[in-house]
C-alpha positions as CSV (number, residue, x, y, z in Angstrom):
1,X,8.8,-31.5,21.0
2,X,8.6,-28.2,19.2
3,X,6.5,-27.1,16.2
4,X,5.2,-24.6,14.3
5,X,2.2,-23.6,16.2
6,X,3.8,-24.0,19.5
7,X,2.7,-22.1,22.6
8,X,2.4,-22.1,26.3
9,X,1.4,-25.4,28.6
10,X,-1.3,-27.0,27.1
11,X,-2.8,-30.2,29.7
12,X,-4.1,-32.1,26.8
13,X,-1.1,-31.8,24.4
14,X,-0.3,-35.5,25.0
15,X,-4.1,-36.8,24.6
16,X,-4.8,-39.4,22.1
17,X,-8.4,-39.5,22.8
18,X,-10.3,-36.2,22.6
19,X,-13.4,-35.2,20.4
20,X,-11.6,-33.7,17.8
21,X,-9.4,-36.4,17.7
22,X,-12.1,-39.2,17.4
23,X,-13.3,-37.0,14.3
24,X,-10.1,-37.0,12.7
25,X,-9.7,-40.8,12.8
26,X,-13.3,-41.1,11.4
27,X,-12.6,-40.2,8.4
28,X,-10.3,-43.0,7.4
29,X,-13.6,-45.1,8.9
30,X,-15.8,-43.3,6.5
31,X,-13.7,-44.3,3.5
32,X,-15.0,-47.6,3.5
33,X,-18.6,-46.5,3.0
34,X,-17.7,-44.2,0.3
35,X,-15.7,-46.7,-1.8
36,X,-18.4,-49.2,-0.7
37,X,-21.1,-47.1,-2.8
38,X,-18.8,-46.0,-5.4
39,X,-18.3,-49.4,-6.2
40,X,-22.1,-50.0,-6.5
41,X,-22.0,-46.6,-8.5
42,X,-19.9,-48.3,-11.5
43,X,-23.3,-50.3,-12.6
44,X,-26.0,-47.5,-11.2
45,X,-24.7,-44.2,-11.2
46,X,-27.6,-43.2,-8.6
47,X,-25.1,-44.9,-6.1
48,X,-22.6,-42.3,-6.5
49,X,-25.2,-40.1,-5.0
50,X,-25.1,-42.0,-1.8
51,X,-21.0,-41.8,-1.8
52,X,-21.3,-38.1,-2.3
53,X,-23.3,-37.7,1.3
54,X,-20.6,-39.5,2.8
55,X,-17.9,-37.4,1.6
56,X,-19.8,-34.7,2.4
57,X,-19.8,-36.0,6.3
58,X,-15.9,-36.6,5.9
59,X,-15.4,-33.2,4.8
60,X,-17.9,-31.7,7.9
61,X,-15.3,-33.8,10.3
62,X,-12.3,-32.0,8.7
63,X,-14.1,-28.3,9.0
64,X,-15.5,-28.9,12.8
65,X,-12.3,-31.1,14.3
66,X,-10.1,-28.2,14.2
67,X,-12.6,-25.9,15.0
68,X,-13.5,-27.8,18.5
69,X,-9.9,-28.2,19.8
70,X,-9.4,-24.6,19.4
71,X,-13.0,-24.3,21.1
72,X,-12.1,-26.7,23.8
73,X,-8.6,-25.8,24.3
74,X,-7.7,-29.5,23.0
75,X,-5.3,-28.9,20.7
76,X,-2.7,-32.2,20.9
77,X,0.4,-33.2,19.3
78,X,-1.3,-36.6,18.3
79,X,-4.2,-34.3,16.5
80,X,-1.4,-32.3,14.5
81,X,-0.1,-35.8,13.1
82,X,-3.3,-37.5,12.4
83,X,-5.6,-34.7,11.1
84,X,-3.4,-34.5,7.8
85,X,-2.2,-38.3,7.5
86,X,-6.3,-38.6,8.0
87,X,-6.8,-36.2,5.1
88,X,-3.9,-38.2,3.1
89,X,-5.5,-41.6,3.5
90,X,-8.7,-41.1,2.5
91,X,-8.2,-38.9,-0.5
92,X,-5.4,-41.5,-1.3
93,X,-7.6,-44.8,-1.1
94,X,-10.3,-42.8,-3.0
95,X,-8.1,-41.9,-5.5
96,X,-6.5,-45.3,-6.2
97,X,-10.1,-46.8,-5.9
98,X,-11.3,-44.6,-8.7
99,X,-8.5,-45.1,-10.8
100,X,-8.3,-48.6,-10.7
101,X,-12.1,-49.3,-11.1
102,X,-13.3,-46.2,-13.9
103,X,-11.7,-46.3,-17.1
104,X,-12.0,-42.5,-17.4
105,X,-10.1,-41.3,-14.5
106,X,-6.7,-40.3,-15.0
107,X,-4.3,-42.3,-13.4
108,X,-1.5,-39.7,-14.0
109,X,-3.4,-37.6,-11.6
110,X,-3.2,-40.4,-9.0
111,X,0.6,-41.1,-9.9
112,X,1.2,-37.0,-9.0
113,X,-0.9,-37.2,-6.1
114,X,0.8,-40.1,-4.6
115,X,4.3,-39.4,-5.6
116,X,3.6,-35.4,-3.9
117,X,2.5,-37.0,-0.7
118,X,5.1,-39.5,-0.1
119,X,7.6,-37.3,-0.3
120,X,6.2,-34.9,1.8
121,X,5.6,-37.0,4.1
122,X,8.8,-39.1,4.0
123,X,10.8,-35.2,4.7
124,X,8.3,-34.6,7.3
125,X,9.0,-37.9,9.0
126,X,12.9,-37.3,8.7
127,X,12.8,-33.8,10.2
128,X,10.5,-34.8,12.9
129,X,12.9,-37.8,14.1
130,X,16.3,-35.8,13.4
131,X,15.0,-32.5,14.9
132,X,11.7,-33.6,16.8
133,X,10.2,-30.9,15.1
134,X,6.3,-31.3,13.5
135,X,5.8,-29.6,10.2
136,X,2.3,-28.5,10.0
137,X,0.0,-27.8,7.1
138,X,-0.2,-24.3,5.6
139,X,-3.2,-22.3,4.2
140,X,-1.9,-23.6,0.9
141,X,-1.8,-27.0,1.4
142,X,-5.5,-27.2,3.1
143,X,-6.8,-25.2,-0.3
144,X,-5.1,-27.7,-2.1
145,X,-6.7,-30.5,-0.4
146,X,-10.3,-28.9,-0.3
147,X,-9.9,-28.3,-4.2
148,X,-8.7,-31.9,-4.8
149,X,-11.6,-33.0,-2.5
150,X,-14.1,-30.8,-4.5
151,X,-12.7,-32.0,-7.6
152,X,-13.2,-35.8,-7.1
153,X,-16.8,-34.5,-5.2
154,X,-18.0,-33.2,-9.0
155,X,-16.2,-36.1,-10.9
156,X,-18.3,-39.0,-8.9
157,X,-21.5,-37.1,-9.7
158,X,-20.8,-35.9,-12.8
159,X,-22.7,-38.5,-14.7
160,X,-25.9,-37.7,-12.6
161,X,-25.5,-34.1,-13.5
162,X,-24.0,-33.3,-16.6
163,X,-21.2,-31.4,-15.2
164,X,-18.3,-32.9,-17.1
165,X,-16.6,-29.2,-17.6
166,X,-16.4,-28.2,-14.1
167,X,-14.9,-31.6,-13.5
168,X,-12.3,-30.7,-16.1
169,X,-11.4,-27.3,-14.9
170,X,-11.5,-28.4,-11.4
171,X,-9.0,-31.5,-12.3
172,X,-6.3,-28.8,-13.8
173,X,-6.9,-26.3,-11.0
174,X,-5.9,-29.2,-8.6
175,X,-3.2,-30.4,-10.7
176,X,-1.8,-26.5,-10.4
177,X,-2.4,-26.5,-6.9
178,X,-0.5,-30.1,-6.0
179,X,3.0,-28.8,-7.7
180,X,2.5,-25.3,-6.4
181,X,1.7,-26.5,-2.9
182,X,4.9,-29.1,-3.2
183,X,7.3,-26.3,-4.5
184,X,6.1,-24.2,-1.3
185,X,6.5,-27.2,0.8
186,X,10.5,-27.6,-0.9
187,X,11.2,-23.8,0.1
188,X,9.8,-24.2,3.3
189,X,11.7,-27.1,3.6
190,X,15.0,-26.0,2.4
191,X,14.6,-22.7,4.8
192,X,14.3,-24.9,7.9
193,X,17.4,-26.9,7.1
194,X,19.6,-24.0,6.3
195,X,18.7,-22.4,9.9
196,X,19.0,-25.9,11.3
197,X,22.5,-26.7,9.3
198,X,24.7,-26.4,12.7
199,X,22.6,-28.5,15.0
């Protein structure tokens, strides 16, 4: 299998249960307590602080899984797939819960994020099956998911710390980044398809 960051022989390439991969998978599991405390936060905003603590833990796993994989030379094909998927599953679950349970959370943002991710996932799956090529996240994609996560974090505690203006600013920045990163992804996809037109 080829990908954008392929290198020499890697004895861990086909491994699944490495430290970094377990950290990536934990970001999916940690969504459960996040949603639990967000639900409690509907009646008592203080519980949102506990949800925030779990969000921070999830964010730290996102920071350290890639660093550990590189430091321990345990970059795996599974990790390249599960890392961005864990981000998307976790964020989608939290956004969906907030859109359903809280009247002031913008449903249009959820729809935008879901449509973008579904299209990107579908295109990536097609390229993987047809060309055995794995599209990895670029820097803009990583910045986008980081800003969206920050926006959600600020939204969760905005009523506790009275930071509505910061949340609204991050909401619009997140919107611009979602659209821009999707456009850049389309450009990357077109370039790839043109270069493999006759294969």
